[in-house]
C-alpha positions in Angstrom: 42.7 76.2 -14.7 46.1 74.5 -13.8 48.9 73.9 -16.5 51.5 71.2 -16.2 54.8 73.0 -16.8 57.4 70.3 -15.9 57.6 67.1 -14.9 61.0 65.7 -13.0 61.5 61.9 -12.5 63.7 60.4 -9.9 63.3 56.8 -11.2 66.1 55.5 -8.8 63.7 56.0 -5.9 60.5 56.2 -8.1 59.7 59.6 -7.2 58.1 62.3 -9.4 57.5 65.8 -9.0 55.0 67.9 -11.4 55.3 71.8 -11.3 51.6 73.2 -12.2 50.6 77.0 -13.0 47.2 78.1 -11.5 46.3 80.6 -14.1 43.3 81.8 -12.0 45.2 82.1 -9.0 48.7 83.3 -10.5 50.4 80.4 -8.8 52.9 77.6 -9.2 52.6 74.5 -7.3 54.7 71.3 -7.1 53.2 67.8 -6.3 55.0 64.8 -5.9 54.2 61.1 -6.0 56.3 58.0 -4.8 55.7 55.0 -6.4 52.8 56.6 -7.8 51.2 57.5 -4.1 50.3 61.3 -3.8 52.6 62.8 -1.1 50.4 65.9 -0.2 52.5 66.5 2.8 55.1 67.8 0.3 53.1 70.0 -1.8 54.6 73.3 -2.5 53.0 76.7 -3.5 54.9 79.8 -4.6 54.2 82.8 -7.1 58.0 82.0 -8.7 58.5 79.6 -11.6 62.0 79.1 -10.6 61.5 78.6 -7.0 58.8 76.0 -8.0 61.5 74.0 -10.2 64.1 74.5 -8.0 62.2 73.1 -5.1 61.1 70.1 -6.9 64.8 69.3 -7.7 66.1 70.0 -4.0 63.0 67.6 -2.5 63.7 64.9 -4.8 67.4 65.0 -4.1 66.8 65.1 -0.3 64.4 62.1 -0.9 67.5 60.0 -2.5 69.4 60.4 0.4 66.7 58.8 2.7 68.1 55.4 3.7 71.8 56.1 2.2 
């Protein structure tokens, strides 16, 4: 069973990251959407909550710089 931990929005680029915890696997995952479209190639998996949250912020920050 997955539990959503946090949602991080970068509304300026229409991107959202969600951090999940899978109880059965003892694993955190980060999923991304841009303008509502899932981006599975960006998904990230780890056993560390802080790593998952920091990665979500880092990826969104990098996406925000594309096109600058």
